[in-house]
C-alpha positions, 0 to 999 in steps of 0.5 A, spaced: 585 330 461 584 324 457 580 325 451 576 321 445 578 322 438 571 325 437 573 330 443 580 331 440 577 332 433 571 337 435 576 341 439 581 342 434 576 344 429 571 348 433 571 356 430 566 358 435 560 357 439 553 359 436 547 362 440 543 356 439 548 352 442 551 349 436 558 349 434 561 352 428 566 347 425 571 348 420 571 342 415 577 339 413 575 335 406 568 337 403 566 331 398 561 333 392 557 329 387 551 331 382 545 330 386 546 335 392 550 340 389 547 344 383 542 347 388 548 349 392 552 352 387 545 356 384 544 359 391 552 361 391 551 365 385 544 368 387 548 371 393 554 373 389 559 368 393 565 364 391 567 358 393 571 359 400 576 353 399 576 350 393 582 346 394 579 342 400 573 340 395 573 334 391 567 331 386 565 325 382 559 323 379 556 317 381 548 317 383 545 318 376 551 315 371 549 309 367 553 303 368 552 300 361 552 305 355 556 312 357 556 315 350 554 322 351 549 325 351 546 320 355 539 317 354 537 320 360 537 327 359 536 329 366 542 325 368 546 328 363 544 335 365 546 333 372 553 331 370 554 337 365 552 342 371 557 338 376 562 339 370 561 346 369 560 348 377 567 345 378 571 348 372 568 355 374 570 354 381 577 350 381 574 344 384 578 337 383 573 333 379 574 326 378 570 325 371 569 319 367 575 320 363 580 321 369 580 314 371 578 316 378 571 316 377 566 312 382 562 312 388 564 318 392 565 314 398 570 309 395 573 314 390 575 319 396 579 313 400 583 310 395 585 317 392 588 318 400 584 324 401 581 322 408 586 322 414 585 321 421 583 327 425 579 330 419 572 333 419 569 330 412 562 332 410 558 330 404 551 331 401 550 324 402 548 320 408 553 315 408 559 319 409 560 316 415 564 311 411 570 315 412 570 314 419 574 308 418 580 312 418 579 316 424 576 322 421 569 325 424 565 324 417 557 326 416 552 327 411 549 334 410 543 337 407 543 341 400 543 348 404 549 346 408 553 344 402 552 351 400 554 353 407 561 349 406 562 352 399 561 359 402 565 359 408 568 352 409 564 351 416 558 349 418 554 349 424 553 342 428 550 340 435 555 336 439 553 329 439 554 324 445 559 318 444 557 311 444 563 306 444 561 299 441 566 294 442 565 287 438 570 283 442 573 276 440 573 273 433 568 272 427 566 265 425 568 262 418 563 265 413 562 272 417 564 278 414 564 286 416 557 286 413 554 281 418 557 285 423 554 292 421 547 288 420 548 285 427 550 292 431 544 295 427 539 289 429 541 289 436 541 297 438 535 299 433 534 303 427 534 309 431 538 307 437 544 311 435 540 318 434 544 323 438 550 319 438 557 318 434 559 311 435 566 309 436 567 302 434 573 298 437 574 291 440 578 285 437 574 284 431 575 291 429 582 291 430 583 285 426 578 288 420 581 290 414 580 298 412 575 296 407 571 292 412 572 298 417 569 302 411 563 297 410 561 298 418 562 305 418 558 306 412 552 303 415 552 307 422 547 312 419 542 306 418 542 305 426 541 312 427 548 314 428 550 320 424 558 319 425 561 312 426 569 311 426 575 307 428 581 309 431 587 310 427 592 304 427 598 301 423 593 298 418 590 305 417 597 308 415 599 302 411 593 303 407 594 311 406 601 310 404 603 312 397 596 314 395 596 320 391 593 325 396 597 322 402 603 326 405 610 325 402 617 324 404 619 327 410 611 330 411 609 322 412 613 321 418 610 328 421 603 326 419 603 319 422 605 322 429 600 327 429 595 321 426 597 317 432 596 322 437 589 323 435 586 316 437 582 316 443 586 316 450 585 310 454 580 311 460 577 317 456 570 318 457 564 315 453 557 317 454 555 309 453 559 303 452 556 297 449 559 290 448 558 284 443 561 278 442 564 276 435 562 269 436 555 271 436 555 274 429 552 269 424 551 270 416 545 275 416 540 277 412 534 282 412 527 280 412 524 287 412 524 294 410 529 297 414 536 294 416 534 293 423 529 288 421 535 282 420 536 275 422 541 270 422 540 265 416 538 260 420 533 264 424 526 264 423 522 271 421 520 273 428 512 274 429 510 282 430 507 280 437 514 278 439 516 285 438 517 290 445 512 295 443 506 297 439 510 301 434 515 296 432 509 291 432 506 295 427 512 296 423 514 289 423 507 287 420 507 292 415 514 290 413 512 282 412 506 285 408 510 289 404 515 283 403 510 278 402 513 274 408 510 270 413 512 270 421 516 263 423 518 262 416 525 262 414 529 267 409 534 261 407 531 258 401 527 264 398 527 264 391 531 271 388 530 274 382 536 279 382 543 279 385 547 285 386 554 286 388 556 293 389 555 300 392 559 304 397 558 299 402 560 293 398 563 295 391 571 295 393 576 290 390 576 285 396 568 285 396 569 282 388 575 278 390 571 274 396 565 273 391 570 271 385 573 266 389 566 262 390 564 264 383 570 261 379 567 255 375 560 256 377 554 259 373 548 263 376 541 260 376 537 260 370 532 266 371 536 270 376 539 277 373 546 278 376 549 285 376 557 286 379 558 294 379 565 296 381 565 302 386 570 306 382 574 306 375 580 304 380 577 298 383 574 296 376 582 297 373 584 292 379 579 287 378 580 287 370 588 286 371 586 280 376 581 277 371 575 278 376 571 281 371 572 274 367 570 270 372 564 274 374 562 274 366 563 267 365 559 265 371 553 269 368 554 276 372 554 282 368 560 286 369 558 294 369 561 300 369 562 304 376 557 308 379 551 307 385 547 303 380 542 299 383 543 301 390 538 307 389 536 306 382 537 313 380 539 310 373 536 305 369 539 299 373 532 298 377 528 292 379 521 291 376 515 289 379 515 285 386 522 282 384 526 280 390 534 282 390 539 279 394 543 286 395 550 288 398 547 295 398 545 299 405 538 300 405 532 295 404 527 301 404 520 300 400 522 302 393 529 303 394 531 299 388 527 303 383 520 299 383 515 301 388 514 294 390 521 291 389 523 287 395 531 288 397 534 283 402 541 286 404 547 281 405 554 280 404 558 280 397 559 272 398 552 271 400 549 274 394 554 270 390 552 264 393 544 266 392 545 268 385 548 261 383 543 257 388 537 261 385 535 262 392 537 265 399 543 261 402 549 261 406 
């Protein structure tokens, strides 16, 4: 019987059916960070339970860590306490922790792939909504809550109700100046912020075949922003080439065996999908958000839509509310809108290719007066490579601050925050109200190249 990758992985990791209709799934790799793990470890201790499979769990610190001064103890005592808890919990339970002094610290969804921890056919979970990132490797990866983190620590399994599967094809080729971030925003715009609820997305078509692994990670990362708990791409030669030689990838004769297995996990031609959606890559243009969720997006040359043009009362109300919050008018354009802050980083766009693309434009240019510009590499590995290539100097000479790795202004759990109603051109994944640290701050999502362009211009441009 022909099966999709989703079906194959599900069946191989299914332990048993539970009375409520959900499945008990074995978890191949469990990722931890400092925000959702302390309570989970506390619950284990209160129940006198140990971590079942510490060798399958990996941790780093990313959300709360400062990106400027890391002298310990941190100025933020609560953040430092969270770091200490994670250090202690990992040490006590034999869990590999990519701490600051290891050279491997960074945003968990960048650290895990670059270490070679994620392989095709795996199940991967993390107490973080953007865990779908790892689907770029042909893994079934999804975010979980704190009580589920506890369950995985204690049993290496969790209960999960099976999703329907939607194949999202992007055919043809992308135009000049269109990047994976634009593809992600376009899909979310077309299918809706809730369009993926109840579904896993299998991304395919020529655009994904041509896309780099880092680009695939960007699109899978944002699957959750369209309501899909899971987003993945079938493994191919690019996947294998990316993994080869990485610290936790199979070695020597085990490598060939692994590749054969990984190939077998790809969706069979002619397998069943509950829904299939086709898009043409030529229709995708440089895209920005105008509202307060990632589906409220337009191409750079489009006018902001009128609430009256929305299909139902709920979306009309949401659009009107978004325009009010963003202080924008229907019929106007995002192009030319003055910005106060430019941010390049996050688990969506904090990889080396993102900084390379932005640096190609920034070399020899200057950030516009009055714009606060931050470049935050996604990991210490990315930072090291960038410095070896001289990218940090290009950013600094252009007027960006080159920071230390962390989540930074994506969600502003450290000191990197917007002030008042500042407008930020951002490569992050969410433009929710208050997301970047100020209850009135305004976030406009876009690709790294467009953030660089806008930082130099002083206004949104492509």
